[in-house]
C-alpha positions as CSV (number, residue, x, y, z in Angstrom):
1,M,149.5,57.4,51.9
2,K,146.7,54.9,51.7
3,S,143.9,55.7,49.1
4,D,141.9,52.5,48.8
5,F,139.7,51.4,51.7
6,R,137.8,48.2,52.4
7,I,134.4,49.0,53.9
8,V,132.3,46.2,55.3
9,V,128.6,47.0,55.0
10,L,126.1,45.4,57.4
11,P,122.6,46.5,56.4
12,G,120.8,44.4,58.9
13,D,117.0,44.5,59.6
14,G,114.0,46.8,59.2
15,I,115.0,50.3,57.9
16,G,118.7,49.3,58.1
17,P,119.0,48.5,54.3
18,E,117.1,51.6,53.4
19,V,119.4,54.1,55.3
20,I,122.5,52.1,54.1
21,Q,121.4,52.5,50.5
22,A,120.9,56.2,51.0
23,C,124.3,56.5,52.6
24,L,126.1,54.6,49.8
25,A,124.6,57.0,47.2
26,V,125.8,60.0,49.1
27,L,129.3,58.5,49.6
28,A,129.5,57.8,45.9
29,A,128.9,61.4,45.2
30,L,131.5,62.5,47.7
31,E,134.0,60.0,46.4
32,K,133.5,61.2,42.8
33,Q,133.9,64.8,44.0
34,A,137.1,64.2,45.9
35,G,138.7,61.9,43.3
36,S,141.6,61.0,45.6
37,F,140.3,58.1,47.6
38,R,138.3,55.0,46.9
39,L,135.8,53.1,49.1
40,N,135.4,49.4,48.2
41,Y,132.3,48.0,49.7
42,E,131.6,44.4,50.8
43,E,128.0,43.6,52.0
44,H,127.6,40.9,54.6
45,P,124.6,39.4,56.4
46,G,123.6,39.6,60.1
47,G,120.7,40.4,62.3
48,A,117.4,39.1,63.5
49,Q,116.1,38.0,60.2
50,C,119.4,36.2,59.5
51,Y,118.9,34.4,62.8
52,A,115.3,33.5,62.0
53,D,116.4,32.2,58.5
54,T,119.6,30.4,59.4
55,G,119.8,30.0,63.2
56,T,122.8,32.3,63.3
57,A,122.6,36.0,64.0
58,F,126.1,36.8,62.7
59,P,127.9,34.3,60.5
60,E,131.6,33.7,61.1
61,S,132.3,35.0,57.6
62,S,130.7,38.4,58.5
63,M,132.8,38.6,61.7
64,R,136.0,37.7,59.8
65,A,135.3,40.3,57.2
66,S,134.7,42.9,59.9
67,H,138.0,42.0,61.5
68,E,139.8,42.6,58.1
69,A,137.9,45.8,57.1
70,D,139.3,49.3,57.3
71,A,135.9,50.4,58.6
72,I,132.3,49.1,59.1
73,L,129.1,50.7,58.0
74,F,126.2,49.3,60.1
75,G,122.5,49.9,59.4
76,A,120.4,48.5,62.2
77,M,119.9,45.0,63.6
78,G,117.2,43.4,65.7
79,L,113.4,42.8,65.4
80,P,111.1,42.8,68.4
81,S,109.4,39.6,67.2
82,V,112.7,37.6,67.0
83,R,114.3,36.6,70.3
84,Y,116.9,34.2,71.6
85,P,115.5,31.4,73.8
86,D,116.3,33.4,77.0
87,G,114.0,36.2,75.8
88,T,116.7,38.7,74.9
89,E,116.7,40.5,71.6
90,I,119.1,39.7,68.7
91,A,121.9,42.2,68.9
92,P,125.0,41.3,67.0
93,Q,126.3,44.8,67.5
94,L,127.1,43.8,71.1
95,D,129.1,40.9,69.8
96,L,131.0,43.2,67.4
97,R,131.9,45.6,70.2
98,D,133.2,42.8,72.3
99,E,135.1,40.9,69.5
100,L,136.6,44.1,68.0
101,D,137.2,45.8,71.3
102,L,135.2,48.8,70.3
103,Y,135.3,50.4,73.8
104,A,134.4,54.0,72.9
105,G,130.8,54.6,71.8
106,V,131.0,58.1,70.4
107,R,127.5,59.7,70.3
108,P,127.6,63.4,69.1
109,I,124.6,65.4,70.1
110,R,124.5,68.5,67.9
111,A,121.6,70.8,67.0
112,I,121.4,71.1,63.3
113,P,120.7,74.7,62.1
114,G,117.2,75.3,61.0
115,T,115.6,72.4,62.8
116,P,112.8,73.0,65.4
117,L,114.0,71.9,68.8
118,P,112.0,70.7,71.8
119,L,113.7,73.2,74.2
120,A,112.3,76.7,73.8
121,D,115.4,78.4,75.1
122,P,117.3,80.1,72.3
123,R,120.5,78.7,73.7
124,A,119.3,75.2,72.5
125,A,120.6,76.1,69.0
126,G,124.1,75.8,70.5
127,I,123.7,72.3,71.7
128,D,127.0,70.5,70.8
129,F,128.3,67.8,73.1
130,V,129.5,64.2,72.8
131,I,128.6,61.2,75.0
132,V,131.4,58.7,75.1
133,R,129.9,55.4,76.2
134,E,132.2,52.7,77.5
135,Q,131.1,49.6,75.6
136,T,133.1,46.6,76.8
137,E,132.1,46.3,80.5
138,G,129.8,48.1,82.9
139,W,126.3,46.8,83.4
140,F,126.4,45.1,80.0
141,Y,129.1,42.8,81.2
142,G,126.8,40.0,82.1
143,R,125.4,39.9,78.6
144,L,128.9,39.7,77.2
145,R,130.0,37.1,79.7
146,P,126.9,35.0,80.5
147,D,129.0,32.2,82.1
148,A,129.9,34.6,84.9
149,V,126.3,35.1,85.9
150,P,124.2,32.7,88.0
151,A,121.5,30.9,85.9
152,A,118.1,32.5,86.0
153,T,115.0,30.8,87.3
154,D,111.3,31.7,87.0
155,D,111.6,33.4,90.4
156,E,115.0,35.1,90.3
157,A,117.4,36.4,87.7
158,F,120.8,38.1,88.0
159,D,122.9,40.4,85.9
160,M,126.5,41.4,86.5
161,G,128.3,44.7,86.1
162,R,132.1,45.1,86.0
163,I,134.4,48.1,85.9
164,T,138.2,47.8,85.6
165,R,141.0,50.3,85.9
166,A,142.3,49.5,82.5
167,G,138.8,49.9,80.9
168,S,138.3,53.2,82.6
169,E,141.7,54.6,81.9
170,R,141.4,54.1,78.1
171,L,137.9,55.5,78.1
172,F,139.0,58.7,79.8
173,E,142.2,59.0,77.8
174,F,140.1,58.8,74.7
175,S,137.7,61.4,76.1
176,F,140.4,63.9,77.0
177,A,142.0,63.5,73.5
178,L,138.6,64.1,71.9
179,A,138.1,67.2,74.1
180,A,141.5,68.5,73.0
181,Q,140.5,68.0,69.3
182,R,137.2,69.8,69.8
183,K,139.0,72.7,71.6
184,Q,141.3,73.1,68.6
185,R,138.3,73.6,66.4
186,N,136.3,75.7,68.9
187,A,138.1,77.5,71.8
188,A,134.8,77.4,73.8
189,K,135.1,73.6,74.0
190,G,137.6,71.5,75.9
191,R,135.8,70.1,79.0
192,V,135.3,66.5,80.1
193,T,132.5,65.7,82.6
194,C,132.6,62.2,84.1
195,V,129.0,60.8,84.5
196,D,128.6,58.1,87.0
197,K,126.8,56.9,90.2
198,S,129.9,56.7,92.4
199,N,127.9,57.6,95.5
200,V,126.1,54.2,95.4
201,H,128.1,51.7,93.3
202,R,131.6,50.6,94.3
203,A,132.5,49.8,90.7
204,L,131.6,53.3,89.7
205,A,133.5,54.7,92.7
206,L,136.6,53.0,91.1
207,M,135.7,54.6,87.8
208,N,135.4,58.0,89.3
209,K,138.8,57.6,91.1
210,V,140.5,56.7,87.8
211,F,138.8,59.7,86.1
212,W,140.5,62.1,88.4
213,E,143.8,60.4,88.1
214,V,143.6,60.7,84.3
215,A,142.4,64.3,84.5
216,K,145.6,65.3,86.3
217,K,147.5,64.3,83.2
218,H,145.6,66.7,81.0
219,P,145.8,70.1,82.8
220,D,144.8,72.0,79.7
221,I,141.4,70.4,79.6
222,A,138.8,71.3,82.2
223,A,137.4,68.3,84.2
224,D,134.4,67.9,86.4
225,H,131.9,65.3,87.5
226,C,128.1,64.7,87.6
227,Y,126.0,61.9,88.9
228,V,123.9,60.3,86.2
229,D,120.5,61.3,87.7
230,A,121.6,64.9,87.9
231,M,123.0,64.7,84.4
232,A,119.5,63.6,83.1
233,L,118.1,66.8,84.7
234,N,120.9,69.0,83.4
235,M,120.6,67.7,79.9
236,I,117.1,69.2,79.9
237,R,118.0,72.4,81.9
238,K,121.3,73.4,80.3
239,P,122.6,70.9,77.7
240,W,124.5,73.7,75.9
241,D,126.9,73.8,78.9
242,Y,128.5,70.4,78.1
243,D,131.3,69.2,75.8
244,V,132.5,65.6,76.3
245,L,130.6,63.2,78.7
246,P,132.3,59.8,79.3
247,T,130.1,57.3,81.1
248,E,129.4,53.7,82.0
249,N,127.9,51.4,79.3
250,Q,124.2,51.4,80.3
251,F,124.1,55.0,81.4
252,G,125.5,56.0,78.0
253,D,122.9,53.9,76.3
254,I,120.1,55.8,78.2
255,L,121.6,59.3,78.0
256,S,122.2,58.9,74.3
257,D,118.4,58.6,73.6
258,L,117.7,61.6,75.8
259,G,120.4,63.5,73.9
260,A,118.8,62.5,70.6
261,G,115.5,63.8,71.8
262,L,117.1,67.3,72.4
263,I,118.0,67.6,68.7
264,G,114.8,66.2,67.2
265,G,115.0,62.5,67.5
266,M,116.9,59.3,66.9
267,G,117.0,60.0,63.1
268,M,119.3,62.9,63.7
269,A,121.8,61.1,66.0
270,P,124.9,59.5,64.5
271,S,127.4,57.3,66.4
272,G,130.8,55.6,66.0
273,D,131.9,52.5,67.9
274,I,135.7,53.0,68.1
275,G,138.6,51.0,69.4
276,D,142.3,51.2,68.9
277,A,142.3,49.1,65.7
278,H,138.7,49.1,64.4
279,G,135.8,51.5,63.8
280,L,132.1,50.8,63.2
281,F,129.7,53.6,62.3
282,Q,126.0,53.5,62.7
283,P,122.9,55.6,63.3
284,S,121.8,55.5,67.0
285,H,118.3,54.5,66.0
286,G,117.0,50.9,65.9
287,S,115.5,48.9,63.0
288,A,112.0,50.5,63.2
289,P,110.3,47.6,61.4
290,D,106.9,49.4,61.6
291,I,108.0,51.8,58.9
292,A,110.4,49.5,56.9
293,G,109.8,49.7,53.2
294,Q,107.6,52.8,53.3
295,G,110.3,55.3,52.3
296,K,109.8,57.3,55.6
297,A,113.1,56.5,57.3
298,N,115.3,59.5,58.0
299,P,118.8,58.8,56.7
300,T,120.4,61.8,58.4
301,A,121.9,59.9,61.3
302,M,123.3,57.3,58.9
303,L,124.8,60.1,56.7
304,L,126.4,61.8,59.7
305,S,127.7,58.5,60.9
306,A,129.4,58.1,57.5
307,A,130.9,61.6,57.9
308,M,132.3,60.3,61.2
309,M,133.8,57.3,59.4
310,L,135.4,59.5,56.8
311,D,136.9,61.8,59.4
312,W,138.2,58.8,61.4
313,L,139.7,57.1,58.4
314,G,141.2,60.3,57.1
315,T,142.8,61.1,60.5
316,R,144.0,57.5,61.0
317,H,145.6,57.2,57.6
318,K,146.6,60.8,57.1
319,V,144.3,61.4,54.1
320,P,143.3,65.1,54.2
321,A,140.8,64.7,51.3
322,M,138.7,62.3,53.5
323,I,138.7,64.8,56.4
324,D,137.6,67.5,54.0
325,A,134.9,65.1,52.6
326,A,133.6,64.5,56.1
327,A,133.3,68.3,56.7
328,R,131.6,68.7,53.3
329,L,129.0,66.0,54.1
330,E,128.2,67.5,57.5
331,A,127.9,71.0,56.0
332,A,125.6,69.6,53.3
333,V,123.3,68.1,55.9
334,D,123.3,71.4,57.7
335,R,122.4,73.3,54.6
336,V,119.6,70.9,53.6
337,F,117.9,71.3,57.0
338,A,118.5,75.1,57.1
339,E,116.6,75.2,53.8
340,R,113.6,73.6,55.5
341,T,113.8,70.0,54.7
342,V,111.3,68.4,57.1
343,T,111.3,64.7,57.9
344,P,108.1,62.9,59.0
345,F,108.9,61.5,62.4
346,E,111.2,64.2,63.8
347,F,109.5,67.3,62.5
348,G,106.0,66.3,61.1
349,G,106.9,66.9,57.4
350,T,106.8,64.8,54.3
351,D,110.5,64.6,53.2
352,G,111.3,60.9,53.4
353,T,114.4,58.8,52.7
354,A,114.7,59.6,49.0
355,A,114.0,63.3,49.4
356,V,116.6,63.8,52.0
357,T,119.2,61.8,50.0
358,R,118.6,63.8,46.9
359,A,118.8,67.1,48.7
360,V,122.1,66.2,50.4
361,I,123.6,65.0,47.1
362,D,122.4,68.3,45.4
363,A,124.0,70.3,48.3
364,L,127.3,68.5,47.9
365,A,127.4,69.6,44.2
366,T,127.2,73.2,45.2
367,A,130.4,75.1,45.8
368,E,129.1,77.0,48.9
369,V,129.1,73.7,50.8
370,A,132.9,73.6,51.0
371,A,134.1,73.5,54.6
């Protein structure tokens, strides 16, 4: 059984280094508490400031280290003021998804007990679903494969979307497996809802067709379908009805932000970019340069992303202590907010980065946190 893990740390830009620092402090407390696994960190550069300073957004050494890592912790990359010559923003995370084949963007949307929620309905406290965003094709394909797209002019520009059977099959197999895992933990779960626009786009009609073919292989998991515009409505009307929502790349990007809004904001929304051989874990939020260095950044999404990393590593390498540590971390976050920790941007409070970090570490040290 493996006990030592190589973790590449990519702090990036803006508040990225701040939430990463908070995350490493919490992980150190968890590692000490468990005493049966070791996380060895390697920090590497990348991002908009790296591009501004060196002309390279993501050095080859950083990509090589990411290839060799057991897992990647990613803060945030990109600055609105730093752009490529074509006007697009610096986003090495897209290159990492392509290079490491991180096809499943796993975005849990879970209401944390004790937090005020935008939906007044009492059922909102039960919001607990996962968006699974396909990340290697869809409407981002033209960004990943610019040579396939006609050159832009001042009067006309093109993008390209692409859906393949192979890409759709692995997305849906991942989603049904995830739904089965969630059903084991909660008998009320176990449903996969394909989100697309197959009534308009031929590529998404193919995606929909493949979904139903894969669904037939998993008769124990409920399957249904929803157009993306209707899903945007339903995520406001009845988000508690859903479980696992696989969708196209750009749709997943948009719906993830809507989902984060349902649970308080981007600072509460973790994510994992997962492939068959690699896993990258990051908060769903951006670099927020307007608050960088002020101690106001909410580290919760980063901490919950780290919990996802521990669970993924523990499951992948059969290390029960890591799975337990992931559950303990999630439970500690729940307890901290249930005891009325209130962050500035999500809930109008004064508990900044350091306060949340201390509170979670303190909660981890308390026996009642055990999962």
